[in-house]
C-alpha positions in Angstrom: -62.3 46.7 116.0 -64.5 43.3 117.7 -67.8 42.5 115.8 -70.2 41.4 118.3 -73.5 39.3 117.1 -76.3 39.2 118.8 -78.5 36.2 117.2 -82.4 35.5 117.5 -83.5 32.5 116.4 -86.6 31.1 117.1 -86.7 32.6 120.8 -83.1 31.6 121.3 -81.1 33.9 122.1 -77.4 33.8 121.4 -74.3 36.4 121.1 -70.9 35.5 119.2 -68.0 37.5 119.4 -65.2 38.1 116.5 -61.8 39.0 118.0 -60.8 40.3 114.3 -56.7 41.2 114.7 -56.9 41.5 118.6 -54.8 44.3 120.0 -52.2 44.6 123.0 -52.4 46.0 126.1 -50.4 49.0 126.9 -49.1 49.7 123.3 -49.1 53.3 122.5 -51.6 55.9 121.2 -54.7 53.9 121.6 -56.4 52.0 124.0 -56.3 48.6 125.3 -59.0 46.5 123.8 -62.1 46.2 125.1 -64.0 43.0 126.9 -67.0 41.9 126.0 -69.7 40.4 128.3 -72.4 37.3 127.3 -70.2 35.8 124.5 -71.2 32.4 124.2 -69.1 31.7 120.9 -65.8 32.7 120.5 -64.0 34.0 117.2 -60.5 34.3 118.1 -57.6 35.2 116.1 -54.6 32.6 116.5 -51.8 35.0 114.8 -49.0 34.7 117.4 -50.6 31.6 119.5 -47.0 30.0 119.5 -44.9 32.7 121.1 -44.4 35.8 123.4 -43.3 39.4 122.6 -40.9 41.1 123.7 -41.8 44.3 126.4 -42.1 47.2 124.3 -39.4 48.7 126.3 -36.9 45.9 125.1 -38.1 46.3 121.6 -37.4 50.8 122.0 -34.1 49.9 123.2 -33.4 47.5 120.4 -34.8 50.1 118.2 -32.3 52.4 119.1 -29.4 50.0 119.1 -29.9 49.3 115.4 -30.3 52.7 114.1 -27.5 53.7 115.7 -25.3 50.9 114.3 -26.8 51.3 111.0 -25.7 55.4 111.2 -22.6 54.1 112.2 -21.5 52.2 109.2 -22.9 55.5 107.2 -26.0 53.7 106.0 -30.1 53.3 105.5 -32.6 51.6 107.5 -35.4 50.8 105.8 -39.1 49.7 107.1 -41.5 48.0 105.6 -45.4 48.7 107.2 -48.7 48.7 107.8 -50.1 52.2 106.9 -52.4 51.7 109.5 -51.6 51.5 113.2 -48.3 50.0 113.0 -46.6 52.9 110.7 -48.1 55.3 113.7 -47.0 53.8 116.5 -43.1 53.6 114.9 -43.7 57.8 114.3 -44.6 57.5 117.4 -41.5 55.7 119.3 -38.9 57.6 117.0 -40.4 61.1 118.3 -39.4 59.7 121.9 -36.2 58.1 120.7 -34.9 61.4 119.1 -36.5 63.5 121.9 -34.5 61.5 124.4 -31.3 61.6 122.6 -31.1 58.1 122.3 -30.4 57.8 118.5 -28.7 60.9 116.1 -30.3 63.3 114.4 -31.5 61.7 110.7 -34.1 62.5 108.5 -37.1 60.5 109.1 -39.5 59.6 105.9 -42.6 58.4 105.5 -43.7 57.3 101.8 -46.9 56.1 101.5 -49.5 57.8 100.3 -52.3 55.9 102.1 -50.0 56.0 105.4 -49.7 60.1 105.3 -53.6 60.5 104.9 -54.3 58.0 107.6 -51.5 59.7 109.7 -54.1 62.7 108.9 -57.1 60.8 110.5 -54.7 59.7 113.5 -54.6 63.5 114.1 -58.0 64.0 113.9 -59.1 61.5 116.6 -57.3 61.8 119.8 -60.7 60.5 121.6 -59.4 56.9 120.5 -56.4 57.9 122.2 -54.6 56.2 125.7 -53.8 58.8 128.2 -50.1 59.2 127.7 -51.0 59.7 123.6 -53.8 62.3 124.6 -51.6 64.5 127.0 -49.0 65.2 124.2 -51.9 65.9 121.6 -53.7 68.5 124.1 -50.2 69.9 124.7 -50.1 71.0 121.0 -47.0 68.4 120.9 -48.6 66.2 117.9 -47.2 62.7 118.6 -46.7 62.5 114.4 -44.5 65.2 114.3 -41.1 66.2 114.6 -37.9 68.2 113.1 -36.5 66.3 110.7 -39.7 64.1 109.7 -40.9 64.4 106.3 -44.5 62.6 104.8 -44.1 61.8 100.9 -46.6 61.8 98.8 -45.2 63.3 95.6 -43.5 60.0 93.5 -40.4 62.7 92.5 -39.7 63.1 96.2 -39.9 59.2 96.3 -37.1 58.7 93.8 -35.4 61.6 95.3 -35.3 59.5 98.8 -34.6 56.5 97.5 -31.9 57.2 95.3 -30.1 59.5 98.0 -27.4 57.7 99.7 -27.5 59.4 103.2 -28.3 57.6 106.5 -31.7 58.1 107.2 -35.0 56.2 108.1 -37.6 54.9 105.6 -40.5 54.1 106.7 -42.8 52.2 103.5 -45.7 50.7 102.9 -46.6 47.8 102.3 -46.0 45.7 105.2 -45.3 42.6 104.1 -43.5 44.1 101.0 -45.8 42.7 98.5 -46.8 45.8 97.3 -46.5 49.7 97.0 -43.2 52.0 97.7 -41.4 49.7 99.6 -40.3 47.6 96.8 -38.0 50.7 95.0 -36.6 51.3 98.4 -35.2 47.6 99.1 -34.5 47.4 95.7 -32.0 50.2 96.0 -31.1 49.2 99.7 -31.1 45.2 100.0 -27.7 44.5 98.4 -25.6 46.5 100.7 -24.2 45.9 104.1 -24.3 48.9 105.4 -28.3 49.2 105.5 -30.6 47.3 107.7 -34.4 46.1 106.9 -35.9 46.4 110.2 -39.1 44.2 110.4 -42.0 45.1 113.0 -44.8 43.3 112.0 -45.9 39.8 111.1 -44.7 38.4 107.7 -47.7 35.9 106.1 -45.7 32.6 104.2 -44.9 33.1 100.5 -44.4 36.8 101.1 -41.2 38.6 100.2 -41.1 39.9 103.9 -41.3 36.1 104.8 -38.3 35.7 102.6 -36.4 38.7 104.9 -37.3 37.2 107.1 -35.6 34.0 106.9 -32.6 35.5 105.5 -32.9 33.9 102.3 -29.1 34.6 100.3 -31.2 36.3 97.6 -35.0 37.7 97.3 -36.5 38.6 93.7 -37.6 42.6 93.8 -39.5 43.7 90.7 -38.8 40.0 88.7 -35.1 40.3 89.4 -33.0 38.1 92.0 -30.2 40.6 94.4 -28.5 39.3 97.3 -29.8 40.2 100.5 -26.7 41.5 102.4 -28.1 44.2 104.4 -28.6 43.7 108.1 -32.0 42.2 108.8 -33.9 43.1 112.2 -36.6 41.5 113.2 -38.5 43.3 116.0 -41.9 41.8 117.1 -42.3 43.8 120.1 -43.7 45.8 117.6 -46.2 43.8 116.6 -50.1 44.8 117.3 -51.5 41.4 117.5 -52.2 40.0 121.3 -49.2 37.2 121.3 -50.0 33.9 123.5 -50.8 35.5 126.6 -53.1 37.9 125.5 -55.0 35.6 123.8 -54.9 33.5 126.7 -56.1 36.3 129.0 -58.7 37.5 126.3 -60.1 33.7 126.3 -60.2 34.3 130.0 -62.0 37.3 130.4 -64.4 36.6 128.1 -65.4 33.0 129.5 -65.2 34.7 133.1 -68.0 37.3 131.7 -70.1 35.7 130.4 -71.2 31.4 129.8 -68.8 30.3 127.3 -69.7 27.5 125.2 -67.4 27.5 122.6 -64.5 28.9 121.4 -62.8 28.7 117.1 -59.3 29.6 116.6 -59.0 31.2 113.1 -56.7 33.6 111.1 -53.5 31.7 112.1 -51.0 28.9 111.0 -51.8 25.8 112.0 -48.8 25.2 114.5 -49.8 28.7 116.3 -53.2 27.1 116.3 -52.1 23.9 117.8 -50.0 25.4 120.6 -52.7 28.4 121.5 -55.5 25.2 122.0 -52.9 23.5 124.0 -52.7 26.4 126.6 -56.2 26.8 126.9 -57.2 22.9 127.6 -54.6 23.3 130.1 -56.9 26.3 131.4 -60.0 23.7 132.1 -61.5 24.7 128.5 -62.1 21.5 125.8 -64.9 22.7 123.5 -62.3 23.7 121.1 -62.4 24.2 117.0 -59.7 24.8 114.7 -62.1 24.7 111.9 -61.2 24.3 108.1 -62.2 26.3 104.8 -65.7 24.6 104.4 -66.5 23.1 107.8 -70.3 23.6 108.7 -70.4 23.8 112.4 -74.0 23.9 114.3 -74.3 25.8 117.4 -76.9 24.8 119.8 
């Protein structure tokens, strides 16, 4: 969601926009972000302000390759995923890969009560979809159902999946591995080199997910150090955040549709913010702020 504030103060009208987590164009399921008009002050996220995503097509191919490679080893694929939107996109992509026989037929478990509930919400709101996903639903071919897919809410079922040694794909929350059932699945898989952890979203500093991305020798789960022997595969192409090009394109569109006076870069590491600021300056716009906690900025 993009938040718009229309402010009237002493007869002066001001429009501010806050991107929140800015989405990407042309992703499966949901429509591309809308472009607000008449904005004077833009607060813009900068999560991927210093990097570019792989095209969705290459990410799909990479996912198929890692699944096939792991199944040949008779291993399990564990995918930590945010319950909202990311999990549904991964399910959508797995359905497509199964249908074109790009990956073998193995069980897929979505083990997160919140993800299960949110997927039900997705099923009820096709008006939010892009054209391709909407056509699927209208043809009674749900983007979120396929043979071999099981949604799990019950704790005992979750334990059964975690302890199984059969090849399978497990999608579970939380997305940064800081809590939730994903910890149980990681605790039973990371020590075995046959298994794979697939990272499909941003991992903040000082999280277990970031330590997995960094491929530390050992990671701490439930207070115990475990050797990270499983393959780690990072697929940033699934990210729901716009990359550097997407952020710059959004900024340019907002500038073209209004009388933009200032841009504030928030929600990102300082390196990503500085890199994005430099790119925006190259576009001829210089009134850019990177505010810190406690800063006060007067809008005139």
